[in-house]
N, C-alpha and C positions, 0 to 999 in steps of 0.2 A: 856468519848466523844461523845455519843450521850447526856449524863444530863437528862436523862430519857426520850427524844422522841423518837417518832413511825415515821415506815417507811411509806409515804405516796407521794402519785404521785404529784409535784408540779401544780398548774392550774397557777402559774402565770410565774414562770420557767420553760416554753415547747417549744418543737418544734413540738413533735408527740404525745405523752400521757404523757409527764412529767415523766417518769421513771428517768432517769436521772437527773433532775431539783431536785426530790425527795432525790436518793442518794447523792448529793452533799451538799442540806440542813440537810439531816439525821447526816451527819458528819462532817459538817460543812469546805467543800472545794468549791475550784470557782468552778462553775459549765461549764465552760470552762475545764478544767481540764480534771472533768471527761470524758465529752463528747470524747476530743482527747484520754485518756486510752482506752474509748469505743472502738473508731475507730480504734485504733492500734490492741485492741480485735478480735475485727469484720475480720480483714485483716489478723490475724494472723492463719497459717494451723491449719485444725485441733482442733483450739478456735474457728474458725470465728462463726460456724452453731451455736456450745452450748449458744454462746454470743448472738445470734441472738432468737436464742428459747427462752432463757432465760428471752430477754428483753417483748418477745411477753406473756410469762407467768406472768411476773413481772405488764405487763400491765391491763390484766384480776387479777389477785391474788389483788395486792396492792390496798387500798380504796385509792380515790383521798381526798383533804386536805382538801374539804370540804363538803365531804359523810364521814359517818360512817362507813360503810358497803363497802366491795370489791364489783364490778363486780360481781364475782363468788357467793357471798355471797349473792347478793341481788338475781341474778337465781337462786340460792339454797334453799332462802324462798318463791319466785315466785311460786316452783315447788313441793315443799316439803306437803307431804301424812299429810292430819289432821285427828284427829279420828274422824268417822259419829257420834259419839254420841254427841259429844260437837257440830257439826251445827246444825243450826236452821232447824227447818222444815215447810213448809209450807202447807197447809191442805186446800182444795178445798170445798168451801159447793155450793149446789144447780147445781150442774152439770146436763146436760142433755149431753144424748148420743145421735148423727144423722148420719147415716148412710148416707155417701156422695152420695151411690149410690141409694136412695129410690126415688128419683122423677124419676129415669129412671124403677124402679120396677112399680112404676105405670102408667105409660106410659107417663108421664110427659115431656116437653122438656125445 
């Protein structure tokens, strides 16, 4: 059914975030059918809130078709902790320390 494809957000068939366009491409369905089914789910009592939240979560987690990583993985890599030993160190040479209030001690203005 999916022929080895991966789920992604569509950049060409999108209205808001491309989630429904990506689902339609993944399953090979018409995007208008997927959108109508989503609206029916959205208006169904008890299911609508879950459908709304799942759309938001998929918009954050599922990668775009022109990106290799999802928004969540991009943010995670930005805030990941690295080993401090692997970071390069900067060494300062010939540094003079000066008291910023030194001129006031000598009576200079």
